[in-house]
C-alpha positions as CSV (number, residue, x, y, z in Angstrom):
1,N,4.6,13.9,10.8
2,Y,2.2,11.5,9.2
3,S,3.8,8.0,9.3
4,T,3.1,7.3,5.6
5,H,5.1,10.4,4.7
6,V,7.9,9.6,7.1
7,F,8.2,6.0,5.8
8,T,8.1,7.3,2.2
9,R,10.8,9.9,2.8
10,E,13.0,7.3,4.5
11,A,12.5,4.8,1.6
12,I,13.5,7.5,-0.9
13,R,16.6,8.4,1.2
14,V,17.6,4.7,1.2
15,I,17.1,4.4,-2.6
16,Q,19.1,7.6,-3.3
17,D,21.9,6.5,-0.9
18,Y,22.0,3.1,-2.6
19,H,22.2,4.6,-6.0
20,E,25.0,6.9,-5.0
21,N,27.1,4.5,-3.0
22,V,26.5,0.9,-4.1
23,D,27.3,-1.1,-7.3
24,A,23.8,-2.5,-8.1
25,E,25.3,-5.4,-10.1
26,Q,27.3,-6.5,-7.1
27,Q,24.7,-5.9,-4.4
28,P,21.0,-5.8,-5.3
29,L,18.7,-3.6,-3.2
30,F,16.0,-5.2,-1.1
31,L,13.6,-2.6,0.4
32,Y,10.8,-3.6,2.7
33,L,8.3,-0.8,3.1
34,A,5.5,-1.6,5.6
35,Y,3.1,1.3,5.7
36,Q,0.8,1.7,8.6
37,A,-1.5,3.8,6.4
38,V,-4.8,2.1,7.0
39,H,-4.4,1.2,10.6
40,C,-5.5,3.0,13.8
41,P,-5.5,5.8,14.6
42,N,-8.0,6.6,11.9
43,E,-6.2,9.9,10.9
44,V,-5.1,11.4,7.7
45,P,-3.9,14.8,6.7
46,K,-6.9,16.9,5.8
47,H,-6.2,17.4,2.1
48,Y,-6.5,13.6,1.5
49,Q,-9.9,13.3,3.1
50,D,-11.1,16.5,1.5
51,R,-10.8,14.8,-1.9
52,Y,-13.7,12.6,-0.8
53,D,-15.6,14.9,1.5
54,N,-15.9,17.6,-1.1
55,N,-16.9,15.4,-4.1
56,S,-20.5,14.5,-4.7
57,T,-19.5,11.1,-6.1
58,Y,-18.7,10.0,-2.6
59,A,-21.6,11.7,-0.8
60,H,-23.2,8.4,0.0
61,W,-20.1,7.2,1.8
62,T,-19.9,7.5,5.6
63,K,-17.3,9.9,7.0
64,Q,-15.5,6.9,8.3
65,R,-15.3,5.4,4.8
66,R,-14.1,8.7,3.3
67,N,-11.4,8.9,6.0
68,Y,-10.3,5.4,5.1
69,A,-10.2,6.4,1.4
70,G,-7.9,9.3,2.3
71,M,-5.5,7.0,4.2
72,L,-5.4,4.7,1.3
73,T,-4.8,7.6,-1.1
74,A,-1.8,8.7,1.0
75,A,-0.3,5.2,0.8
76,D,-0.9,5.2,-3.0
77,E,0.8,8.5,-3.3
78,G,3.8,7.2,-1.3
79,I,4.1,4.1,-3.5
80,F,4.0,6.4,-6.6
81,N,6.8,8.6,-5.1
82,V,9.0,5.6,-4.3
83,T,8.5,4.1,-7.8
84,R,9.3,7.5,-9.3
85,V,12.6,7.7,-7.4
86,L,13.5,4.2,-8.5
87,K,12.9,5.2,-12.1
88,Q,14.9,8.5,-11.7
89,N,17.8,6.5,-10.3
90,G,17.8,3.9,-13.0
91,L,16.7,1.1,-10.7
92,W,13.2,0.5,-11.9
93,N,13.9,-2.0,-14.7
94,D,15.1,-4.6,-12.2
95,T,12.3,-4.0,-9.7
96,L,9.7,-6.4,-8.4
97,V,6.9,-4.8,-6.3
98,I,4.8,-6.9,-4.0
99,V,1.8,-5.2,-2.3
100,T,0.0,-7.3,0.2
101,T,-1.7,-7.2,3.6
102,D,-1.4,-9.2,6.8
103,N,-5.2,-9.7,7.2
104,G,-8.6,-8.4,6.2
105,G,-9.8,-5.0,7.3
106,P,-11.7,-4.5,10.6
107,T,-15.4,-4.3,9.8
108,T,-17.3,-4.7,13.1
109,I,-14.9,-4.9,16.0
110,G,-11.6,-3.3,16.9
111,C,-10.6,-0.1,15.3
112,T,-13.3,-0.1,12.5
113,Q,-12.4,2.3,9.7
114,G,-14.7,1.8,6.8
115,S,-12.9,-1.1,5.2
116,S,-14.7,-3.7,3.3
117,N,-13.7,-7.3,2.6
118,Y,-16.5,-8.0,0.2
119,P,-17.2,-10.6,-1.1
120,K,-15.6,-12.4,1.8
121,R,-17.5,-12.8,5.1
122,G,-16.1,-11.2,8.3
123,G,-13.2,-9.0,9.1
124,K,-10.1,-8.6,11.2
125,C,-10.3,-10.4,14.5
126,S,-12.8,-12.9,13.1
127,L,-12.3,-16.5,12.0
128,W,-14.1,-15.9,8.7
129,E,-12.2,-15.6,5.4
130,G,-12.5,-11.8,5.5
131,G,-10.4,-11.7,8.7
132,T,-7.9,-14.4,8.0
133,T,-7.0,-13.8,4.4
134,G,-5.7,-10.9,2.3
135,D,-5.3,-10.0,-1.3
136,G,-2.3,-8.6,-3.1
137,I,-0.5,-8.0,-6.3
138,I,3.0,-8.7,-7.7
139,S,4.1,-6.2,-10.4
140,G,7.1,-4.4,-11.9
141,P,9.3,-4.7,-14.9
142,A,11.4,-7.6,-13.5
143,L,8.2,-9.7,-13.5
144,K,7.9,-9.3,-17.3
145,S,11.4,-10.5,-17.9
146,V,10.8,-13.6,-15.7
147,L,7.1,-14.5,-16.5
148,N,6.3,-12.4,-19.6
149,T,3.5,-10.5,-17.8
150,N,3.2,-7.1,-16.1
151,S,1.3,-8.2,-13.0
152,I,-0.1,-11.1,-11.1
153,P,-3.0,-10.8,-8.8
154,L,-2.5,-12.8,-5.6
155,P,-5.6,-14.6,-4.6
156,S,-6.5,-14.7,-0.9
157,Q,-3.8,-16.2,1.1
158,R,-4.0,-17.3,4.7
159,F,-1.4,-15.6,6.9
């Protein structure tokens, strides 16, 4: 089982169990979902990478970069599936989603995978900004009720 799929299935199970057994007004749900999707080993189910291998738009990408794109697509699909279940269970309107990273992607050492930290210099395991910072986004309907906006980009933060 691909870990992204396992984590997604478990998150969906938790959401459904919460919806069936907990009074949301009395006990809000906090769900921390930490995908390993773009980490070593650089593996992804074939159909994700095929989207990039068999498309002339990505022909100039290295095989490593296309594999990375497949891993990221699997994570994106997982996030979509989790948000769909939140909506189906009436929990979406009070949801705040935070997507972030622990550091920049490896570009030259370690388990390189086709990631890019451009325009930042360096990557994971370096002291340059590309290795010590990460970008993210805060989104979700709950954000609009608090700040009157749909999303906030998170500039590079040192972790």
